LODOLO-662079 format. One record per atom (N, C-alpha, C): atom name; x, y, z. Coordinates in steps of 0.05 Angstrom, whole numbers. Example, Ala and Ser with C-alpha at 12.3 -4.5 7.8 and 13.67 -1.06 7.14 Angstrom:
BEGIN
ATOM atome      u      v      w
ATOM     N    264   -114    156
ATOM    CA    246    -90    156
ATOM     C    264    -66    156
ATOM     N    257    -45    142
ATOM    CA    273    -21    143
ATOM     C    258      1    157
END
This chain:
BEGIN
ATOM atome      u      v      w
ATOM     N   -804    668    -77
ATOM    CA   -828    676    -48
ATOM     C   -837    658    -40
ATOM     N   -851    659     -3
ATOM    CA   -862    660     -5
ATOM     C   -903    646     -6
ATOM     N   -914    634     -6
ATOM    CA   -948    659    -18
ATOM     C   -964    654     18
ATOM     N   -975    685     17
ATOM    CA   -975    680     49
ATOM     C  -1004    674     53
ATOM     N  -1012    663     31
ATOM    CA  -1049    649     30
ATOM     C  -1034    622     46
ATOM     N  -1016    620     41
ATOM    CA  -1008    584     42
ATOM     C  -1013    578     72
ATOM     N  -1022    555     80
ATOM    CA  -1020    547    115
ATOM     C  -1001    547    130
ATOM     N   -987    552    144
ATOM    CA   -963    531    165
ATOM     C   -977    508    164
ATOM     N   -954    495    157
ATOM    CA   -942    458    169
ATOM     C   -958    453    203
ATOM     N   -975    446    209
ATOM    CA   -972    433    236
ATOM     C   -957    426    259
ATOM     N   -944    408    244
ATOM    CA   -917    395    259
ATOM     C   -892    408    226
ATOM     N   -867    406    243
ATOM    CA   -845    410    225
ATOM     C   -839    402    212
ATOM     N   -829    396    182
ATOM    CA   -822    374    176
ATOM     C   -797    362    176
ATOM     N   -784    322    179
ATOM    CA   -760    315    177
ATOM     C   -749    329    149
ATOM     N   -721    334    154
ATOM    CA   -707    340    136
ATOM     C   -693    318    121
ATOM     N   -699    320     89
ATOM    CA   -689    295     78
ATOM     C   -653    280     73
ATOM     N   -655    261     72
ATOM    CA   -626    265     80
ATOM     C   -611    274     57
ATOM     N   -586    279     58
ATOM    CA   -565    290     44
ATOM     C   -560    279     34
ATOM     N   -547    253     23
ATOM    CA   -540    237      1
ATOM     C   -562    208     -6
ATOM     N   -563    200    -25
ATOM    CA   -571    175    -23
ATOM     C   -553    166    -18
ATOM     N   -529    147    -13
ATOM    CA   -519    119     -9
ATOM     C   -515    122     22
ATOM     N   -516    102     29
ATOM    CA   -512     95     56
ATOM     C   -483    110     57
ATOM     N   -474    112     91
ATOM    CA   -445    125    104
ATOM     C   -437     97     88
ATOM     N   -406     99     87
ATOM    CA   -389     78     77
ATOM     C   -377     67    113
ATOM     N   -369     38    104
ATOM    CA   -351     30    124
ATOM     C   -335     50    133
ATOM     N   -305     48    159
ATOM    CA   -283     69    160
ATOM     C   -267     54    146
ATOM     N   -235     59    133
ATOM    CA   -215     57    135
ATOM     C   -203     42    150
ATOM     N   -191      8    142
ATOM    CA   -177     -6    160
ATOM     C   -149     -4    151
ATOM     N   -136      3    182
ATOM    CA   -109     10    190
ATOM     C    -94    -19    181
ATOM     N   -104    -32    170
ATOM    CA    -89    -55    166
ATOM     C    -75    -43    134
ATOM     N    -59    -59    126
ATOM    CA    -40    -57     98
ATOM     C    -41    -82     81
ATOM     N    -59    -76     62
ATOM    CA    -68   -107     51
ATOM     C    -32   -108     36
ATOM     N    -36   -133     49
ATOM    CA      0   -157     33
ATOM     C    -13   -150      2
ATOM     N     20   -166     -3
ATOM    CA     24   -164    -34
ATOM     C     15   -196    -40
ATOM     N      2   -208    -61
ATOM    CA      9   -227    -75
ATOM     C     38   -237    -88
ATOM     N     38   -260    -65
ATOM    CA     60   -273    -75
ATOM     C     67   -283   -108
ATOM     N     49   -299   -123
ATOM    CA     54   -309   -136
ATOM     C     45   -284   -155
ATOM     N     33   -275   -156
ATOM    CA     38   -238   -186
ATOM     C     70   -226   -173
ATOM     N     73   -221   -150
ATOM    CA     90   -215   -155
ATOM     C    132   -223   -162
ATOM     N    122   -248   -156
ATOM    CA    151   -273   -170
ATOM     C    144   -269   -198
ATOM     N    119   -266   -221
ATOM    CA    123   -264   -235
ATOM     C    139   -237   -254
ATOM     N    137   -214   -228
ATOM    CA    147   -183   -247
ATOM     C    176   -182   -240
ATOM     N    193   -164   -261
ATOM    CA    210   -172   -262
ATOM     C    228   -145   -243
ATOM     N    211   -131   -238
ATOM    CA    229    -98   -214
ATOM     C    206   -101   -197
ATOM     N    210   -101   -174
ATOM    CA    204   -102   -147
ATOM     C    210    -72   -138
ATOM     N    191    -57   -123
ATOM    CA    196    -32   -100
ATOM     C    198    -45    -79
ATOM     N    215    -17    -52
ATOM    CA    220    -37    -34
ATOM     C    204    -46     -9
ATOM     N    179    -41    -19
ATOM    CA    168    -56     -4
ATOM     C    153    -81     -4
ATOM     N    154    -80    -31
ATOM    CA    147   -114    -44
ATOM     C    167   -123    -40
ATOM     N    197   -120    -41
ATOM    CA    216   -138    -39
ATOM     C    220   -155    -14
ATOM     N    213   -129      7
ATOM    CA    213   -125     39
ATOM     C    193   -150     41
ATOM     N    169   -153     32
ATOM    CA    149   -168     35
ATOM     C    148   -202     25
ATOM     N    176   -214      8
ATOM    CA    182   -228     -9
ATOM     C    210   -239     12
ATOM     N    226   -231     28
ATOM    CA    254   -236     40
ATOM     C    238   -235     73
ATOM     N    207   -224     79
ATOM    CA    202   -228    100
ATOM     C    221   -205    120
ATOM     N    221   -174    113
ATOM    CA    234   -159    130
ATOM     C    214   -131    128
ATOM     N    214   -117    142
ATOM    CA    219    -89    140
ATOM     C    216    -72    126
ATOM     N    203    -60    101
ATOM    CA    218    -46     85
ATOM     C    240    -18    104
ATOM     N    251    -10    109
ATOM    CA    268      0    139
ATOM     C    300    -19    127
ATOM     N    290    -45    138
ATOM    CA    314    -59    143
ATOM     C    322    -79    110
ATOM     N    307    -70     86
ATOM    CA    312    -68     69
ATOM     C    323    -41     56
ATOM     N    309    -17     68
ATOM    CA    326      5     59
ATOM     C    364      8     68
ATOM     N    359     -8    100
ATOM    CA    395     -9    109
ATOM     C    402    -34     98
ATOM     N    405    -44     90
ATOM    CA    417    -68     67
ATOM     C    421    -59     58
ATOM     N    411    -30     25
ATOM    CA    408    -21      9
ATOM     C    443     -8     21
ATOM     N    443      0     37
ATOM    CA    459     38     49
ATOM     C    482     21     58
ATOM     N    478    -11     77
ATOM    CA    505    -31     73
ATOM     C    519    -45     58
ATOM     N    549    -28     48
ATOM    CA    560    -40     24
ATOM     C    570    -59     30
ATOM     N    571    -77     46
ATOM    CA    579   -109     62
ATOM     C    566   -122     70
ATOM     N    534   -108     61
ATOM    CA    510   -142     65
ATOM     C    507   -148     38
ATOM     N    524   -137     10
ATOM    CA    514   -159     -6
ATOM     C    490   -156    -24
ATOM     N    473   -144    -12
ATOM    CA    449   -135    -24
ATOM     C    449   -109    -44
ATOM     N    436   -132    -67
ATOM    CA    432   -114    -94
ATOM     C    426    -94    -98
ATOM     N    444    -75   -129
ATOM    CA    443    -52   -119
ATOM     C    411    -41   -134
ATOM     N    405    -30   -116
ATOM    CA    381    -18   -136
ATOM     C    379      5   -164
ATOM     N    362      3   -173
ATOM    CA    355     23   -194
ATOM     C    343     40   -186
ATOM     N    341     73   -203
ATOM    CA    327     88   -202
ATOM     C    307     91   -225
ATOM     N    281    101   -229
ATOM    CA    269    108   -241
ATOM     C    252    116   -237
ATOM     N    256    137   -251
ATOM    CA    226    171   -257
ATOM     C    225    179   -222
ATOM     N    251    173   -209
ATOM    CA    228    180   -171
ATOM     C    235    159   -156
ATOM     N    234    135   -161
ATOM    CA    231    109   -153
ATOM     C    252     90   -154
ATOM     N    259     68   -131
ATOM    CA    265     51   -128
ATOM     C    262     23   -122
ATOM     N    272     12   -155
ATOM    CA    272    -11   -160
ATOM     C    292    -34   -159
ATOM     N    280    -46   -151
ATOM    CA    307    -71   -144
ATOM     C    310   -103   -165
ATOM     N    314   -118   -173
ATOM    CA    314   -132   -198
ATOM     C    305   -160   -184
ATOM     N    290   -178   -191
ATOM    CA    270   -200   -168
ATOM     C    294   -222   -168
ATOM     N    305   -220   -195
ATOM    CA    328   -254   -193
ATOM     C    356   -246   -176
ATOM     N    349   -210   -170
ATOM    CA    389   -217   -153
ATOM     C    372   -207   -119
ATOM     N    357   -200   -120
ATOM    CA    331   -201    -89
ATOM     C    336   -230    -89
ATOM     N    332   -251    -98
ATOM    CA    324   -272   -101
ATOM     C    341   -284    -99
ATOM     N    369   -286   -108
ATOM    CA    403   -296   -102
ATOM     C    405   -289    -72
ATOM     N    406   -255    -69
ATOM    CA    415   -250    -35
ATOM     C    403   -269    -22
ATOM     N    380   -271    -18
ATOM    CA    361   -285     -1
ATOM     C    372   -320     -4
ATOM     N    378   -327    -26
ATOM    CA    392   -358    -28
ATOM     C    413   -358    -12
ATOM     N    427   -336    -14
ATOM    CA    447   -337      4
ATOM     C    455   -331     29
ATOM     N    432   -329     38
ATOM    CA    424   -319     66
ATOM     C    413   -345     87
ATOM     N    408   -361     64
ATOM    CA    391   -386     75
ATOM     C    352   -377     75
ATOM     N    351   -364     54
ATOM    CA    317   -357     55
ATOM     C    314   -331     54
ATOM     N    296   -325     94
ATOM    CA    298   -298     95
ATOM     C    317   -283    100
ATOM     N    326   -259     99
ATOM    CA    343   -247    113
ATOM     C    334   -254    145
ATOM     N    354   -252    168
ATOM    CA    352   -255    186
ATOM     C    359   -227    205
END
């Protein structure tokens, strides 16, 4: 409760800051790129990782996987994830003369 004998403040007090931390910077719209050297050490890649190595869009990789005549490696489905074997993808890219066009 308020003290009835307390004097009213001459000027209103400023509100204290609600946060003790500075405002965060806005998130970047740019997607972080993968580390190619680290990816080449892994045996299985996700679709976005395979697309990065092949210099393609992820949708193009999905289209290659859906086309039986493309010769693209068969994906493995593990726990709801679609994974591609690194060696098979690199062999496919080697047959195509580098990145798929």
